[in-house]
N, C-alpha and C positions, 0 to 999 in steps of 0.2 A: 694781081694783088701782091705787093711785096710783104713778106713776113719776116719779122725780126726773130732771131734765133738765140738771143741771149737774155738774161734777166738782170743784168747789171744796171746800176743807176745810169740813165740814158737821157740825153738832152739833144733835141734837134729842132731846127727852125724850119718852118714851111712858109709858103707864100702868104702875103698879107699879114705877116707878123705873128701868126699863131705859133705857140710853142708848147711842146709836150715834154714833160719831165717826169722822171721817176715812175716808170710803168713796168709792171710785170707782164711780159709778153706771153700770153697764155691762151685764152679761150674765146675771144670775141674779136671781130674785125671792126676797127673804127675807120670811118670814111669822112674826110673833111670836104665840105662843099663850100664854095664861095660863089659869088655872083657870076663869074665868068669862067670858072674852071672846076675840075674834079680831081682831087688829089687823094690817092689811096695812101693809107698810113700803115698801121701795124696791128699785129695780133696782141691784144691787151687783156689782162685779167679782168673779168667782168665786174669785180667788186672795186676795181681801182677808181679812185676819184681823180678825174682829169681836170687840170686847170689851164685855161688859155689866157693870154695877156690881153686879148681883145675879144669882142663878142662875135665869134664865128659859129656857124651852125655845125653841130656834130651829131652824127647818127651812129648807133651801135647795132650790129647784127650778130647775135650769138651763133657760133659755129661749132661748139662742142659742149659736152657736159663734163663729166670726169674724163679728161682727155688723155688718150694715148699720145696726142701731140705734145702734151706737157712734158712727158718723158723725153721726147726727142729734143724739145727746146731747151731742156735743162740737163741734157745727157752729160755723163762723165763728171757730175758733181762729186766732190770728195768731202765726205762728212765724217766727223769724229763722233762716236756715240759711246758714252761711258755707262757703266752698269749694264752692259750689253749681253750678259750671259743668261738672263732670265727676265721675266716680267715685261714691263713697258719697254725697257731698253732693247730686249731681244725682239719684240714686236716691231719697233722702229727699224732696227737693223734689217729684219726680214723684208719689210716693205721697201726699204731703199734698195736692197739687192734685187728684189723682184722688178723694180723699175730701172734696173741696169746702172745704178749709181755705184760708186766705190766707197768703201767704208773702212775706217780705222776704229777698231773696237777695243775697249778697255774694261776689264773686270778682274776680280780676284780669281775666279775659277777659269781654268784654261780649256777644259774639255769642250764646252759648247762653242767657244771661239774657234778652236781648231776644227771642229766639225763644220762650221760655217765656211771657213777658209777652204776646206777640202771640197765642199759642195759648190763653191763659186770661185773657180780658178781665176786669178787676175783681178778679183774685185775686193778682196779682203786682206787687210793686215791687222795684227792685234798686238796688244801689250797686256800681259797677265801680271797682276801685282796689286799690292795694297795701295789704293788711291788716297789713303790717309797719310801715306809717306810722300811728302812733297818732292822727294828725289825721283819718284816714279813719273811725275807729271810731265816734265819736259820731254821725256822719251816718247810720249804719245804724239806730240806735235812733230817731233823729229821724224818719227816713223811715217807720218802722213806725207811730209815733204820729200823724204828720201824715196818712198815707194811710189807715190802718185804725183809728186811735183807741186802740190798746192793744197790749200785748205779752203773750202767754200762754206763750211758751216760746222757748228759744234752743237751737240745735244748733251747737256750736262744733266744726266739722269741718276747718277749714283747717289746714295745717301743712306743714313741709318736712323732708325727711330730711337734707339737706346741712347741714354739711360731712360727707362720707363720708371721713373721715381719722382717723388715730389721734391720740391726745392730743399726742404729741411733734411731730406735723406740722401741727397745726391752729392757727389764730390766735384770739386773744381776740375780734377783730372778727367773725370768722365765727360764733363762739359767741353773741355779742351779737345778731347778726342772727337767728340761729335762735331765740333766746329771745324776741326782739321779736315774731316771728311766732307761735311755738308757745305762748308763755306770756302775755306782757304784753298782746298784742292781745285775747286771750280775757278776761283780767281787766278790761281797759278796757271791753269790750263789756258785761260783767256790771255793772260800775259804772254805765255809761250807761243801762242798762235796769232797774236795781234798783227804782226807784220804781214802775214799771209792773208788774214781777214781784211786788212786794209786794201790789199791788192785786189782781192776778189769782190770787195764790198759785200761781204758775206753775212751770215746770220749766227747768232748765239741764242739757243733756245734752252732756257732753264726750266727743268721739270720741278715745279713748286708744289704747293699743297694748300688746302683750305686752312690748315693749321697755322699758316703765316698770318692770318687775320682773325682766326677764332681760337681762343685758348681752351685747351683741355688739361685737366689736372694730370700731372705726371709726364706731360709732354713738353716741359719747359725748354729743354735743350733742342728738341726737334723743331718746335714751333718758332722759337726765336731765331734759330739758324735759317729757317725757311724765310722768315721776314727779312733777315739780313741778305739772303739770296735775292729776294725781290728788289731790294734797294740797290744791290750791286748791278742788277740788270738795268735799273733806271739810270744809274750813274753812267754805265757803259753807253747807254743810248745818248746821253747828254754829251759825253766827252768824245764819242766816236760817231759823229752824225752820218757817216757813210756805211756804218754797220747796223744791221737790224738786231736789236736785243729785246727779247720778250720772255716773260715768265708765264707759264701755263700750268694751271691746276688740273690734274687728271681725274679728280674725284676719288671715290672709293673703288679701287680696282682689285681684282682677285690676284694678289701677289703674295710673296713671302712676308712682306711687311704687314699685311693684314693678319697673317697668322701670328706674328709677334704681338700685335694688338690683342688678339683674342686670348693668346696663351699667357702673356705677361702683364696685361693690363688690369686683370681682376685684382682687387685689393689695393690698387694704386690710383686708377682712374675713378672718376665719379661713377657710381653704379649705373645710372641712366645712360651715360655715354658709352660705357663698356658694353652694356646690353644692346645698344643700338647697332654696334659693330657686329656683335655675335648674331643678332637677328638678321641683319642684312646678308650675312653669309649663309645662314640657315635657309633663308627664303630665296636664295639665288639672285639677290638684287645687286651684287657687285658687278662692276663693269669688267668686260674682258680686256686684257692688256692691249689688244689690237684696236679697240674702239678709240681711246685717246691716242694710241701709238700711231695709227695711220694718219691721223690729222697732223700730228707733230712732224711726222716724216715728210708729208707734203709741204708743210709750212717751211721747214728748214731749207728745202731746195728752191722754193719759190716764195720768199717771204714778202708779206705785205708791210712795207716800210712805215706806213702811217701808224702801225700798231707798236712801233719801237718804243720801249720804255714802259709798256703797260703790263699789268698782271691780270689775266683773264682766265675764265674756265674754258675747257676744251669744247664745250657745247655752246659757247657764246655766239651770238649772231654775227659778230665780227669775223668769225672763222667759218661762216656758212659755206664759203666757196671751197673749203678744204674738207668738208664733211663727206662721208661715204654716200654714194648715190642711193 
């Protein structure tokens, strides 16, 4: 059985005119059978929808669940992760490192990034700085190419909730700062990385929020900036068809941002909304960062291209192949 060892867009012809395109080669073996011959094909992600140009018989035999093979097949991926010093970004970085990938990390705080680099020699490069300063952004892509020679994916995870104030009480300057961090820095990073992403036919994963589609009082800057992020992801998918671009909502996760909601939201948010966040924390109902983080880490190295342009929750059925066993 011949096994494919790459996850790039792939197109090959086989006898009798059947053609397989855009497969993630991961966890199941597909065997093509015709009337007179037996043709072994490839290791393909079990959730991948396979299209043939004519009506050939196709059988699939699962060969693994959460595979260690997946790591081998997508080894040495180079992934940029922003907001990587804590929370979801840190969880994503740790999972990628555990799976032997290389990462370029970006965040304001240096200490955690330096600790990761020391703990994983040869796997980590980082840029510490203000991601709201657009002069910082090109340095991240440059570091990836200089250190590891390529860029296979980006996780745009950094963001701020502030200002937590109602429209009547917030300033345009506060909104501009929020948009610089939540929207324009992500766009700038994609632009700086685009040439390499085209080469690798890579993935951009935007860590979004339910606030992109559901309005909360005093979250105007955050919610609208996340909606803008989602639309950026969709536009990237349309304009760059060889790159997978997806926005994923992590839900309510036990991170520093949740503390900001609890501490600063009272008196600004609607009381019932603020109380629901406080209650979720008190009852231990918040997700752990690694729950959505692990799924996002798996997706960015082995993206399902059919999901490009979509905004979905991390628990969605479309991501079932990436869930923890």
